[in-house]
N, C-alpha and C positions, 0 to 999 in steps of 0.2 A: 256616354260613358265618361267617368271622371278620370283625372290624370293619375297615372300609375305612381305608386309610392317609390321612394328611393330604395334601391337594392332589389327591386322586383324584376328588373330587366325590361327590355322592350317587348312589345307584343309581336308574336311571330308573323312574318309576312313572307309571301311567296316570291322567290327570286327567279324561278324557272319551273318548268313542269316537273313535278315530283321532287322539288327541293324547296324547303322552307328554312327561314333564318330568324334568329333572335339574338340580341346583344345584351350582355350583362357587364356592369361595371365591376371590375375586380380590384381596383385600387387607384392610386394617383401616382404620377411621375414625381419622384423625389426632387427633381431639378426644376421642372416647369410648373408643377402643381396641377397639370391637366389630368383629367380622368383617363384611366386605361380601361378599354372595353374589349371583351373577348366574344367572338361569335360562336353560336352553336347551330347545328343544322339537323334537319330531319326530313324524311320522305313525305310526311304528312304534317299538318298543323299540330295534331295531338302528340306525335313523336317529338316534334321540335319543342313543344311546351314541356314535355317530360325532361328533355335534355337541358332546357333552361333551368328547371327546378333543381336538377342534379348539380349543375354548375353553381347555382346560388348556395346550395348546401355545402359544397366544397369551399366556397369563399367564406362562409360563416365558420367553417371548421379550420380555416387557415391552411387549407391544403392546395391552394392555387398559387403558382409562381407569378411574379410580376416581371414583365419583360421577356425577352427571348432567352429560353433555357439553353445552356451549353450542352454539348455532347458529353457522354461519360468520360471519354479520353481527355477532352479539354478541361473538365473540372478536376480530374485526377491530377493532371499536370499542374494546375494552379494550386490545388490543395497541397501537393507534395512539395513543390519548389518555392512557393510563396508563403503558405500558411505554416507548414510543419517543419520545413528543412532546418531552421535554426534550433529546433527543440530536439532533434534526433541525433544520436551518435552516428558517426560515419558508417560503421558496420550495419547499423539498423537501416540507414538510408539506402545502402546498397541492397539490403534484403527486400525493402519495399519496392525498389526499382525492378528487381528480378521478378517479383510476383506480379506487378502491374504490367510488365512486359508480356505476360501471358495474353493480355487483352489486345495487344497490338494487331492492327489490321483485321479485327473481328467485327461482326455486325453489332455485337453488344457495345463495343467501344464507340461506334458511330451513332448509337441511339441517344436521342435527347433525354436529359435527365427527367423531365416531366412525363416522358413516355415509357419509362422503365416500369416493369411490374415484377412481382416475385417470380413468376414463371420464367422470365428471361434469365434471371440469375441462377435459379435452380437447374435449368437446362445447361448452363455453362459449367456449373459445378459437376454435373453428371458427366459431361463430355471430358473434363479434365481427369476425373477418376477413371474413365474408360481408357484414357491415354496412358494410365499408369501412375498418375500423380498420387502421392501419399495423402492419407486423410489429414495428417498434420499440416501438410503444405497447403491444401485447399482451405483448411481452417485459418491459416495465416492470411490468405487472400480475403477471406470472409471478414476478418477483423479489420483489415486495411480498408475495405469498402465501407464497412460500418462507420469507421471514423470519418471518412470522406463524406458520406451521406449525412451524418449528424451535423457536420459543418455546413453543408449545403442547405439543410433545413433551417439552421440558425440564421443564415444569411439571406433567407428568402429565395434561394435559387431552386429549392425543391419543396414541394408541398408537404410530403411525408416520407419517412424513411421506408423504402420497400423491404429492407431486411428485417423489419419488425414482424413480417409475416413469413420469413424464411428461417427454417431450423438451421442452426449452426451445424456444419459437417461433423459427423461423429461416427464412431464405429471402432472396431478393434484394429490395431495396427496391422499392416500387411504381414509383418514378421515380428514375432515376440523378440524383445531385446534380450540378448544373451551376452553378458560382458565377456570379452575375450580374456583368456587367461594364459599365462605362461605356466608351464609345469615347474615344479620346484627345481628340477635339473636345469631348465632354461634360465631361471632367475639366478641360480648359482653361477652359471656360465657367464652371464652378463656382468654380475658383480665381480667375479674373479678376473675377467678381462679388463673391466674398468680400473681395477687396482693397478694394472700395468701401464695405464695411459697417463698423459700429462695431467696435472691437477685440474686444469680447466675442463677437460673431457671427463675425468673421473667424477668430479663433483657434479657436473651437469647431469649425467645419466643416473648417478646414485640418488640424487634428489628426485629425479623423475619417477623412480621406482619406489621411493620411500613414501612420499605424500602426494605424488601425482599433480604438482602444480600445472596450470595451463601453460601452453607454450609461451604466450605473450607475457605471463607473469615472470617466467624465468628469464626470457630475453630482455625484459625491462628492469630486472633486479639490479639495484645499485649498491655500492658499498655502504652508502648511508643507511641502508635498510638491513645491514648484517651486523649483528653483535657477536664478535668472535669470542668475547669473554664469557657471556652467558649461553652462547650457542643458540641464539634465536635469529630468525629472519622474518622481516615484515613484508608480507605480500600485499602491497597497497598501490602498486603501479603496474601498468601493462605497456607493452610495446606493440603497436599494430600498424599495418600498412594501409595507406589510402591510395586508391587508384588515381592515376593521372587523368586529367580531362583536357579535351581539345581547347586551345585558345584561339583558334581561327574563327573568323566571322562566318566563313563558308566552309564547312567541313568537307563538302564534296570536292573542293579544290585543294585540300591539304595534301601535300606530297607524301606524308607519313602513312604507313599502313595501320597504325593504331595510335590512340591518344598518348601513350608513353613515349612515342617517337616524334610527336608534334613539336615543331620549333617553338611554338608559343604555349606549350603545355603548362598546366598549373594545377595546384591542389594536391599533388601526390607526394609520396615519400613515407618515411617511418616516423610515427608520432608517438609520444607518450600520452597515456590516459590513465584512468582509474577503473577498477572493476565495476561492473554494472550495479551490483547490489552491495548492501552493507555487509552481508555475510561474506562476500568475496574479499573484503578488507580484513585480513587476519594475520596473526603471528603464529608461527609454528616452530617447535624445537627441532634442532638438528641433531641426529645421532652422532656420537663421538667419532664413529668410523667415517662419516662424511665431513665432520668439522675439521679433521686433520688436513683434508685436501683443500678445504676453503682457506685455511691458514697458510698453506703452501702457496696457493694461488694469489693470495693477498701480498705475500712477500715477493712473488714474481712481479706483480704489478708495480709495487714500489720500486723495485730494481729497474724495471723498464722505464718508468717515469723519470728516474734519475739519469738513465743512459740516453734515452731518446729526446728528452726535453720537450720542446714545443712540437716536435714531429709526432708525438703521441698525445692526443688531446682527448678530453672528455667529449661525449657526443651531445650536440645541441640540436634538437628537432626543429622543424620549420616554425613552430610556435614560440621558439626561444627557450624551451625548457632544457636545462643542462644536467646530465647525469654521468657519474663515473661508473660505468657498467662493470658488473662482475664477469659476465660471459660476453666476450666481444672479440673482435679481430685485433691483431697486433697494434693497429693504429688507433685503437679505442672506439672505432665505429661498431655499431651493432651487427649481429648476424641477421640476415634476412630469413624469414620463416622457411622459405624453400631450401636455403642452404642448411638450416638446422635439420630439416627432414632428411636431406641427403646424408648428413653425418650419422643420423640415427639408423638409416638403412645400411650404411657401411658397417656400423657397429654390429648389427644383427648378423650380417654376412660373415664378419670376422669371428663371431661367436658360434657360427653354425646353427643359429636359431632362425626358424621360419619367419616369413614376412609378417610384421605387425605394424599398424599405424602408430605414430608417435602418441596420439591421444589414447591408444590402448593401454599405455603405461599408467594412465590415470585410473582406468577401470581396474587394472591389476592391483593398484594401491588400495582402492576401496574394498575390493574383494578380500585382500589379504587381511586388512584391519578388522573387517567383520568376522572373518573366519577365526581370527585370534581371540574373538570374544570381546573386543573393545566396544564400549557403549556406543549405541547408534548416534546419540547426540554429539558425542566427541568426534565420531567419524564425520558427521555433517559439518562440524566446526572446522576440522582440519582440511576437509575437501573444499570448503567455501561454498557449500550448498545453502541456498536460501529457502528452498522448497522441499517439503517432505517427499514430493513426487520423485525427486532424484534418487532418494534412498529406496523407494519402492521398486525401482528398476532392478535392485539386487535382492528381490523377494526370495529367490531360490536359495540364496545364502542365509537369509533370515529364517526361512523355513527349516533348513538343516539345523540351525542353532536352536530353534524351538524344539525340534525332535530330541536333541541332546538334553535339553532341560527336562523334557518330559520323562526321558529315561532315568535321569538322576533323581527326579521326584519320585518316580515309581520305585526305584531301588530303595530310597530312604523310607518310604511308607509301607511297602509291601514285602520287603526282604524278610526271609525267615530269621527269627532271633537266634543268636548263637547260644548253644547250651553252656552253662557255667563250667569252667575247667576244674578238674579234680586237683586239689592241692598236691604239691610235691611232697611225698612222705619225708624226704630228707629235710625239707624246709620246716615241716611241722616239728620234727625232732629238734632242729636247731632252736626254734622258738621256745620249746619246753625247757631245754637245757639252759637257755639264757634267762628264763624267769624263775627257775627252780629256787634259787636262793632268796627271792623276794616274796615268795608266796606266804600268806598268813591265813591260818585256819580260824574261822569265826564260829563260836558256838551260839546259835541264835536263841536257844532255850534259856541259857544263862543271861543273855542280853535282855530278853523279855522280862525275866524275874527282877532284874535291876530296875527296869522302867516302872513296873507295878509297885515295887517297894519304895 
């Protein structure tokens, strides 16, 4: 028999009773240039030959990894902290970490990349849904894994992406979104109470109920973004917290109970950033009722700067960005988000209004503007929404508006016509008397004779 052609693999040979083996060249070592061969096995020569043909087909399709494949957990760690970290916002990175943590200490995390199959992942998704995880949360994990698998395929660590054969998690949300609303009486209580507070508190909560800026947008607002003459504020900056990280080489020996208490902690603090989307970078007009409090607050800041001097400074974040904040502590430092939440809860308690999240004020603003009939595109612009899907969450409000339009159209087209009103007899008499002296009697027969003659 002649020599076997390259790529056909070795002829199956028996290594023990009931065990046959064949070897197939799957590539070359990029450093040494030596051929890399993978074995296949079968209980009989025929089964081993079939396994060899299957492996050759995978090599031809580019679906075979070269070298030892990492586990899913090892690859996710490399992908997240080496490949992706520099391209992600800090809040996004934390979100990825939280979802990947679901895999920790699971059989799926210990599975080699080249051993993964769609059923492994579908089973894990089903388990998470059974544990009560929301569809949207499982979908986020699906997208993270898809990005990691694409990178693995591109780098030759994975033959093919197993998620190509897995349907993305879908389905109705566990609970329909219903925007929380304050009653008109609640809103009046909050506004009335805010009028009695210092300018910093009054302006803070009035702006929250007017256009519902995100918490980070308000806490990061600087005087450089406020035009007191035209009554405009530019929402182009955010303030966000970053978690502290351990700086110890061996975390197990760190005396601190958490990273924020670690003697060598790093990476944490309050940072300035920009909104995620272009739509989030927007300018909004300020109602005159709010503008007067902003002007008072600005005057107070100028007086404090003159009185305190260097003791009251502008805030500089760890990246060196300096901002003269509108809403801040007396020393110029920003309010932490948790402190802002506590002030909001205290405000509601003082007003006798039930508990609401601070973010609920944003929903109230959107609902109010839509109910007032403001164009949906204008609402999206003022709220800083980049996707129509956010507006669709308020569909119940839009449906009510559509019903109002239908009623108006129906009244306009199908309403019974009003009968003409009888003229007022007195008015007719007045007209006749007013024109009596100007009336001229024309004899048409005489006029015709003149025309003929």
